[in-house]
C-alpha positions as CSV (number, residue, x, y, z in Angstrom):
1,M,0.0,-0.2,-0.2
2,R,1.4,3.3,-1.0
3,N,2.3,6.2,1.7
4,S,-0.6,8.2,1.1
5,E,-3.2,5.4,1.2
6,N,-1.8,4.6,4.7
7,N,-2.2,8.0,5.9
8,E,-5.7,8.1,4.8
9,V,-6.5,5.1,6.4
10,K,-4.8,6.4,9.6
11,L,-6.7,9.5,9.7
12,N,-9.7,7.7,8.9
13,D,-9.3,5.3,11.7
14,S,-8.3,8.3,14.1
15,L,-11.6,9.9,12.7
16,S,-13.7,6.5,13.7
17,S,-12.2,6.3,17.2
18,L,-13.2,9.8,18.0
19,N,-16.4,9.5,16.6
20,D,-17.2,6.4,18.6
21,D,-16.3,8.4,21.6
22,T,-18.0,11.7,21.2
23,G,-21.2,10.0,19.4
24,Y,-20.7,12.9,16.7
25,R,-18.7,13.2,13.6
26,T,-15.4,15.0,14.2
27,P,-15.2,18.5,12.9
28,I,-12.5,19.0,10.1
29,F,-10.7,21.2,12.9
30,G,-10.6,18.6,15.5
31,T,-8.3,16.6,13.3
32,E,-4.6,16.2,13.6
33,T,-3.8,17.3,10.2
34,S,-5.8,20.8,10.5
35,G,-2.8,21.9,12.3
36,A,-0.5,21.4,9.3
37,A,0.9,24.7,7.7
38,M,-0.5,25.7,4.5
39,P,2.8,25.4,1.9
40,K,4.0,28.8,0.5
41,D,7.1,28.1,-1.2
42,K,8.0,24.4,-0.9
43,I,5.2,21.7,-1.2
44,N,4.4,19.8,2.1
45,D,5.9,16.5,2.4
46,E,2.7,14.6,3.4
47,P,-0.5,14.5,1.9
48,V,-3.6,15.9,3.5
49,A,-7.0,14.6,3.7
50,P,-9.4,15.8,1.1
51,G,-12.1,17.3,3.3
52,V,-9.1,19.0,5.4
53,A,-7.1,20.2,2.6
54,A,-10.5,21.7,1.2
55,E,-11.6,23.3,4.2
56,M,-8.1,24.7,5.0
57,I,-8.0,26.5,1.8
58,R,-11.9,27.7,2.3
59,Q,-10.9,29.3,5.9
60,Y,-8.2,31.0,4.3
61,L,-10.0,32.6,1.5
62,S,-12.9,33.4,3.9
63,V,-11.1,36.6,5.0
64,E,-11.6,38.2,1.2
65,G,-14.3,40.6,0.5
66,N,-18.0,39.4,-0.3
67,A,-18.0,38.9,-4.0
68,T,-21.7,40.6,-4.3
69,Q,-20.5,43.6,-2.5
70,N,-17.6,44.1,-5.0
71,L,-18.8,47.0,-7.1
72,A,-15.7,47.5,-8.9
73,T,-15.8,44.4,-11.2
74,F,-17.7,43.9,-14.3
75,C,-17.2,39.9,-13.7
76,Q,-20.3,37.9,-13.0
77,T,-20.4,36.8,-9.4
78,Y,-23.3,34.7,-9.7
79,M,-25.0,32.0,-11.8
80,E,-27.8,29.7,-10.9
81,P,-26.8,26.3,-9.2
82,E,-28.0,24.2,-12.1
83,A,-25.5,26.3,-14.4
84,T,-22.7,25.5,-11.9
85,K,-23.3,22.1,-11.9
86,L,-23.1,21.8,-15.5
87,M,-20.3,23.7,-16.1
88,A,-18.4,21.7,-13.4
89,E,-19.5,18.7,-15.3
90,N,-17.4,19.7,-18.3
91,F,-14.4,21.2,-16.5
92,E,-12.1,18.8,-17.8
93,K,-13.1,18.8,-21.5
94,N,-10.0,20.8,-23.7
95,A,-12.4,23.1,-25.5
96,I,-10.0,23.3,-28.7
97,D,-9.9,19.5,-29.1
98,K,-13.0,19.5,-31.4
99,D,-12.7,16.0,-32.7
100,E,-12.8,14.4,-29.5
101,Y,-15.7,16.7,-28.3
102,P,-17.6,17.5,-31.3
103,M,-20.9,18.5,-29.3
104,T,-18.7,20.9,-27.3
105,A,-17.7,22.2,-30.5
106,D,-21.2,22.6,-32.1
107,L,-22.3,24.5,-28.9
108,E,-19.3,26.8,-29.5
109,N,-20.4,27.2,-33.3
110,R,-24.3,27.7,-31.9
111,C,-23.1,30.4,-29.4
112,V,-21.3,32.1,-32.3
113,D,-24.4,32.5,-34.5
114,I,-26.5,33.5,-32.0
115,I,-24.3,36.4,-30.7
116,G,-23.5,37.2,-34.2
117,K,-27.5,37.5,-35.1
118,L,-27.6,39.8,-31.9
119,W,-24.9,41.7,-33.9
120,N,-27.1,41.7,-37.3
121,V,-24.5,39.5,-39.1
122,D,-25.2,39.2,-42.7
123,K,-24.9,35.5,-43.2
124,K,-24.3,35.8,-47.0
125,E,-21.0,37.4,-46.2
126,E,-19.9,34.0,-44.5
127,P,-19.1,35.4,-40.9
128,L,-16.6,33.9,-38.9
129,G,-15.9,34.1,-35.1
130,T,-14.7,32.0,-32.1
131,S,-14.8,31.7,-28.2
132,T,-11.9,33.1,-26.2
133,V,-10.6,33.0,-22.7
134,G,-12.4,36.5,-21.9
135,S,-12.5,39.7,-24.0
136,S,-8.7,40.7,-23.6
137,E,-8.1,37.5,-26.2
138,A,-10.8,38.7,-28.4
139,C,-9.3,42.0,-28.6
140,M,-5.9,40.6,-29.7
141,L,-7.4,38.6,-32.3
142,G,-9.5,41.5,-33.7
143,G,-6.1,43.7,-33.4
144,L,-4.4,40.9,-35.4
145,A,-6.7,40.8,-38.0
146,M,-6.5,44.3,-38.7
147,L,-2.4,44.3,-38.8
148,F,-2.7,41.4,-41.2
149,R,-5.1,43.3,-43.5
150,W,-2.8,46.5,-43.5
151,K,0.2,44.3,-44.4
152,K,-1.6,43.2,-47.7
153,L,-2.8,46.8,-48.5
154,A,0.5,48.4,-47.8
155,D,2.3,45.8,-50.0
156,A,-0.4,46.6,-52.4
157,A,-0.1,50.3,-52.3
158,G,3.7,50.2,-52.2
159,V,3.9,51.6,-48.7
160,D,7.3,50.5,-47.1
161,R,6.7,48.6,-44.2
162,F,10.0,47.8,-43.2
163,T,11.0,51.7,-42.3
164,K,11.3,52.6,-38.8
165,R,8.0,54.0,-38.8
166,R,5.6,51.5,-37.3
167,P,1.7,51.0,-37.8
168,N,-0.4,52.4,-35.5
169,L,-3.8,51.9,-34.1
170,V,-6.2,54.8,-33.1
171,I,-8.6,54.4,-29.8
172,S,-9.7,56.8,-27.3
173,S,-7.4,57.5,-24.3
174,A,-10.0,55.8,-22.0
175,Y,-9.1,52.3,-23.6
176,Q,-8.6,49.1,-21.6
177,V,-4.9,48.0,-20.6
178,C,-5.6,44.8,-23.3
179,W,-5.1,47.4,-26.2
180,E,-1.9,48.5,-24.8
181,K,-0.5,44.9,-24.4
182,F,-1.5,44.2,-27.7
183,C,0.4,47.4,-29.2
184,R,3.2,46.5,-27.2
185,Y,3.4,42.8,-27.8
186,W,3.2,43.4,-31.7
187,D,5.4,46.6,-31.8
188,I,2.1,49.2,-33.0
189,E,2.3,52.5,-32.0
190,M,-1.0,53.2,-30.1
191,R,-2.5,56.8,-31.0
192,T,-4.7,58.0,-28.2
193,V,-7.4,60.5,-28.8
194,P,-7.6,62.3,-25.6
195,I,-10.9,62.5,-23.6
196,D,-12.2,65.6,-21.6
197,L,-15.1,66.4,-19.6
198,D,-16.9,67.4,-22.8
199,H,-16.1,64.3,-24.7
200,L,-16.0,61.4,-22.6
201,S,-16.0,58.8,-25.4
202,L,-13.9,59.1,-28.5
203,N,-13.7,62.8,-30.1
204,M,-15.5,62.5,-33.3
205,D,-14.2,66.2,-34.0
206,T,-10.5,65.2,-34.0
207,V,-10.3,61.3,-34.4
208,I,-9.6,61.3,-38.2
209,D,-6.8,63.4,-37.5
210,Y,-5.0,60.5,-35.8
211,V,-5.4,58.5,-39.1
212,D,-2.6,57.9,-41.7
213,E,-1.2,55.3,-44.2
214,Y,0.1,53.6,-41.5
215,T,-3.2,53.1,-39.6
216,I,-4.1,49.5,-39.0
217,G,-7.7,50.5,-38.0
218,I,-9.7,52.3,-35.4
219,V,-11.1,50.9,-32.0
220,A,-14.7,52.2,-31.1
221,I,-15.6,51.2,-27.5
222,L,-18.9,50.1,-26.2
223,G,-19.0,50.5,-23.0
224,I,-15.6,52.5,-21.7
225,T,-14.0,50.9,-18.5
226,Y,-13.7,54.8,-16.6
227,T,-17.3,55.8,-17.4
228,G,-19.2,53.1,-18.8
229,K,-20.0,55.4,-22.1
230,Y,-20.4,54.4,-25.6
231,D,-18.4,55.7,-28.4
232,D,-20.8,56.9,-31.2
233,V,-19.9,54.2,-33.7
234,K,-22.5,55.2,-36.2
235,A,-20.8,58.7,-36.4
236,L,-17.1,57.0,-36.4
237,D,-18.6,54.8,-39.5
238,N,-19.6,57.9,-41.5
239,L,-16.2,59.5,-40.7
240,V,-14.7,56.5,-41.7
241,E,-16.6,55.8,-45.0
242,K,-15.6,59.7,-46.2
243,Y,-12.0,59.1,-45.3
244,N,-12.2,55.5,-47.3
245,K,-13.4,57.2,-50.4
246,E,-10.5,59.6,-50.3
247,H,-8.0,56.7,-49.8
248,T,-9.1,53.9,-51.8
249,D,-6.1,52.1,-51.7
250,M,-5.6,52.1,-48.2
251,P,-8.9,51.9,-46.5
252,I,-9.7,51.7,-42.7
253,R,-11.9,49.5,-40.6
254,I,-13.4,49.6,-37.4
255,H,-13.0,47.2,-34.6
256,V,-16.0,47.7,-32.0
257,D,-14.5,46.6,-28.1
258,A,-18.0,45.7,-27.0
259,A,-16.6,43.8,-23.8
260,S,-19.2,45.5,-21.8
261,G,-22.0,46.8,-23.8
262,G,-22.1,44.1,-26.8
263,M,-24.3,41.8,-24.4
264,V,-26.4,44.8,-23.5
265,A,-27.3,46.8,-26.5
266,P,-29.2,44.3,-28.5
267,F,-31.4,44.0,-25.5
268,I,-31.7,47.2,-24.3
269,D,-31.4,49.4,-27.2
270,P,-31.9,47.3,-30.4
271,E,-32.2,50.0,-32.6
272,L,-28.9,51.9,-31.8
273,E,-26.6,51.1,-35.0
274,W,-23.0,50.1,-33.8
275,D,-22.6,46.8,-35.1
276,F,-22.4,45.1,-38.5
277,R,-25.4,46.9,-39.6
278,L,-22.5,49.7,-40.2
279,K,-20.6,49.2,-43.5
280,N,-17.1,49.8,-41.9
281,V,-17.4,47.8,-38.7
282,W,-15.6,44.5,-39.6
283,S,-14.9,43.1,-36.1
284,I,-16.5,42.9,-32.8
285,S,-15.6,41.6,-29.5
286,T,-17.5,41.0,-26.0
287,S,-16.9,39.6,-22.8
288,G,-19.1,36.7,-21.9
289,H,-18.4,36.7,-18.2
290,K,-19.4,40.4,-18.2
291,Y,-23.2,41.1,-19.3
292,G,-23.2,37.8,-21.0
293,L,-24.0,36.5,-17.6
294,V,-21.3,33.6,-17.2
295,Y,-18.6,32.9,-14.8
296,P,-14.9,34.4,-15.7
297,G,-13.4,33.6,-18.5
298,V,-15.1,33.6,-21.7
299,G,-15.1,36.1,-24.6
300,W,-16.5,36.2,-28.2
301,V,-14.8,37.9,-31.4
302,I,-16.9,38.0,-34.5
303,W,-15.5,39.0,-38.1
304,R,-18.6,40.2,-40.4
305,S,-17.0,38.2,-43.4
306,K,-14.0,35.9,-44.9
307,E,-12.4,39.3,-46.0
308,A,-12.2,40.6,-42.8
309,L,-10.2,37.8,-41.1
310,P,-7.0,37.0,-43.1
311,E,-6.4,33.6,-44.1
312,E,-2.9,33.4,-42.4
313,L,-4.7,34.0,-38.9
314,I,-6.9,30.9,-39.7
315,F,-5.9,27.1,-38.6
316,W,-7.7,23.9,-39.3
317,V,-8.4,21.2,-37.1
318,S,-10.1,17.8,-37.5
319,Y,-13.7,17.9,-36.6
320,L,-16.4,15.2,-37.1
321,G,-14.3,13.7,-40.2
322,G,-13.8,16.8,-41.9
323,K,-11.8,20.3,-40.8
324,E,-13.0,22.9,-38.5
325,A,-11.5,26.7,-38.5
326,T,-9.8,27.6,-35.4
327,M,-8.2,31.1,-34.9
328,A,-7.9,31.2,-30.8
329,I,-4.6,32.2,-29.4
330,N,-5.1,30.1,-26.3
331,F,-5.0,26.1,-27.3
332,S,-6.1,24.7,-24.3
333,H,-8.8,25.9,-22.2
334,S,-12.0,24.3,-20.5
335,A,-15.2,23.7,-22.4
336,S,-17.1,24.6,-19.0
337,Q,-17.4,28.5,-19.8
338,I,-18.7,27.6,-23.4
339,V,-21.4,25.3,-21.9
340,G,-22.1,28.2,-19.4
341,Q,-22.8,30.6,-22.1
342,Y,-24.8,28.2,-24.2
343,Y,-26.7,27.5,-20.9
344,M,-27.5,31.2,-20.3
345,L,-28.5,32.0,-23.9
346,L,-30.9,28.9,-23.9
347,R,-32.1,29.6,-20.4
348,N,-32.9,33.2,-20.4
349,G,-33.7,33.6,-24.2
350,F,-34.1,37.2,-25.7
351,K,-36.7,38.2,-22.8
352,G,-34.9,37.1,-20.1
353,Y,-31.7,38.9,-21.2
354,K,-33.9,41.8,-21.6
355,E,-35.5,41.5,-18.3
356,I,-32.5,41.2,-16.3
357,H,-30.6,44.0,-17.7
358,E,-33.5,46.2,-17.3
359,R,-34.1,45.4,-13.7
360,T,-30.0,45.8,-13.3
361,L,-30.2,49.5,-14.8
362,E,-33.2,50.6,-12.8
363,V,-31.4,49.6,-9.7
364,A,-28.2,51.4,-10.9
365,R,-30.2,54.6,-12.1
366,Y,-31.7,54.8,-8.4
367,M,-28.4,54.7,-6.9
368,A,-27.1,57.6,-9.5
369,S,-30.2,59.6,-8.7
370,E,-29.3,59.1,-4.9
371,I,-25.7,59.8,-5.4
372,E,-26.8,63.2,-7.1
373,K,-29.2,64.4,-4.3
374,M,-26.4,64.2,-2.0
375,G,-25.2,67.5,-3.5
376,I,-21.7,67.2,-3.6
377,F,-21.2,65.0,-6.5
378,E,-21.3,65.7,-9.9
379,V,-22.6,62.2,-11.8
380,L,-20.6,62.1,-14.9
381,E,-22.4,58.7,-15.9
382,G,-25.7,57.7,-14.6
383,A,-26.2,54.1,-16.0
384,E,-27.8,55.5,-19.5
385,Q,-26.6,52.5,-21.4
386,I,-24.7,49.9,-19.1
387,P,-25.6,49.6,-15.4
388,I,-22.4,51.7,-14.3
389,I,-22.3,54.9,-12.5
390,C,-19.4,57.3,-12.4
391,W,-19.0,60.5,-10.3
392,K,-16.6,63.1,-9.1
393,L,-16.6,65.7,-6.3
394,K,-18.3,69.1,-7.2
395,D,-15.6,71.5,-8.4
396,D,-16.9,74.2,-5.5
397,V,-17.6,71.4,-2.7
398,D,-16.3,72.5,0.7
399,V,-15.0,69.1,1.9
400,E,-11.5,68.1,3.6
401,W,-11.6,64.6,2.3
402,T,-11.0,62.9,-1.3
403,L,-12.8,60.1,-3.0
404,Y,-10.2,57.8,-1.9
405,D,-11.0,58.5,1.7
406,L,-14.8,57.7,0.6
407,A,-13.5,54.4,-1.0
408,D,-11.5,53.6,2.1
409,R,-14.5,54.1,4.3
410,L,-16.9,52.0,2.2
411,R,-14.3,49.0,2.3
412,M,-14.2,49.1,5.9
413,Q,-18.1,48.1,5.7
414,G,-17.4,45.6,2.7
415,W,-18.4,48.0,-0.2
416,M,-15.7,48.0,-3.0
417,V,-16.2,51.2,-4.6
418,P,-13.0,52.4,-6.2
419,A,-11.6,55.7,-7.0
420,Y,-9.1,56.3,-9.8
421,P,-7.7,59.2,-11.8
422,M,-9.0,59.8,-15.3
423,P,-6.5,59.3,-18.1
424,E,-4.1,61.2,-19.9
425,N,-4.8,64.8,-20.2
426,I,-7.5,64.9,-17.3
427,K,-5.6,62.7,-15.1
428,D,-5.9,65.4,-12.3
429,I,-9.4,64.7,-12.2
430,D,-10.5,61.7,-9.8
431,V,-13.6,59.9,-10.0
432,Q,-15.7,57.4,-8.5
433,R,-17.4,54.3,-10.1
434,L,-20.3,51.6,-9.4
435,V,-20.8,48.8,-11.5
436,L,-23.7,46.8,-10.7
437,R,-24.5,43.0,-11.9
438,Q,-27.7,40.9,-12.0
439,D,-27.0,39.6,-8.1
440,F,-27.3,43.3,-6.9
441,G,-30.7,44.1,-5.9
442,M,-32.9,47.3,-5.0
443,N,-32.3,46.1,-1.0
444,L,-28.5,45.9,-1.4
445,A,-28.6,49.2,-3.3
446,M,-30.5,51.1,-0.5
447,L,-28.3,49.5,1.9
448,C,-25.2,50.9,0.2
449,I,-26.6,54.2,-0.3
450,K,-27.5,54.3,3.4
451,D,-23.7,53.1,4.2
452,M,-22.3,55.8,2.1
453,K,-24.1,58.8,3.7
454,K,-23.1,57.3,6.7
455,Q,-19.4,57.4,5.9
456,I,-19.6,60.8,4.4
457,E,-20.8,62.0,7.6
458,I,-18.2,60.3,9.5
459,L,-15.4,61.9,7.0
460,N,-17.1,65.3,7.3
461,N,-16.7,65.2,11.2
462,S,-13.4,63.5,11.3
463,R,-10.0,65.6,11.9
464,V,-6.5,64.3,12.6
465,I,-4.3,66.8,14.5
466,V,-0.6,66.3,13.5
467,P,1.7,67.6,16.2
468,N,4.2,69.4,13.7
469,N,3.6,69.9,10.0
470,G,7.5,70.7,9.4
471,N,6.5,74.3,9.4
472,G,6.3,75.2,13.3
473,D,2.4,75.1,13.2
474,N,1.4,73.0,16.0
475,N,-2.1,73.2,15.5
476,Y,-2.2,72.2,11.8
477,V,-5.5,70.1,10.9
478,S,-4.8,67.0,8.3
479,K,-8.0,65.6,6.7
480,G,-8.4,61.9,7.7
481,F,-7.8,58.8,5.8
482,D,-6.1,60.2,3.0
483,H,-4.4,57.5,0.8
484,S,-4.1,59.8,-2.6
485,G,-0.7,61.2,-1.8
486,R,-1.6,64.6,-1.8
487,W,-2.6,67.1,0.9
């Protein structure tokens, strides 16, 4: 018998003995092995019983915040038990192995077709798409398709690709960090169009000024991470169409980063033109684990046609005696999230998604209204399109604390409501943001607002006396709870 089996038998004998003595099942933390140290940088010598190991880790993780109160994350924090069980039953399947798991591959194709239909693909153009490990990989693939298309156009137009001048990508300065990674990984110049308080999304007055023959494409964002606002994709499409008529040899196209809005807009605002109804939108990416309502991590990217996805990015694998296209960067990932996404689409249907998003927006708009009523905040985004609220302190407000102080106070109550600076040319403006999800109901919203008011009252009445501020003034009064690095 192996040592591990011997240890397991000894532990079971010990538990049985204790159970016989007490008449009760021995608690996990009544066992000898529960006192073992959790390994940090060196694996433990002896095995630990499954129940004990699980409980030790569970206890260690229990000091983390409550996921439902995490109003910083876009990621889903709730799925129905039936969905969780179904996903767990498919953890071991490698989604990329389409020949071994053809039914999983079929569910992936169904998801691509369903989401493509929500985004108004034209089947005659033969659209292509794939699942990804989150929307970051989906953005990478959308960016690579733009880069490879540009290379072909540049060669045909006689543009020198081998000078010190790099290809560039045009995007709002309120971009998500995955685009910075994409540009760094593939040596692309990122040209950011600054946002300001008058233009909290992509500035249509100046965006084309950033475009030239080395531009691989423009990224529009449907749900900016900072504020939740949508770029005006239709207006951008009109500008691009005009540009392309004057530059027929080097036309540019649009990739829509719809990580947040791609699974909201089709249900809440189906008449909004941001998708493949627009001529120059050639690819769209989204996150299934945000408002697609699936646990992390799954994303989706779809190209409007075969022309939009260069052949060099397509690989062929065996599938049901034939071949199936694959274009994902990751070659091994669990099928569980794909199964989870299909479950959510089947389970909710169009009306279910619409109802969930409408209810979440209603809660978010209530909170935005209550925050505005406090009189000291300027609401920059009040959940007009997705369930995000963003605000700053009013310019003339008379308080001796910052949004960082408020974030700290709220965290003490379990609420994670981040404060952060805006990008680039308005980075001196600090904002705070709430992201609401389906498991955050009106009762929790009312409780959060109540706690917020209470913590503001505490901050307003808090003072810290500093003995000496370095200038000989022993009565200097400092604002409390300041982690901003500024006085």
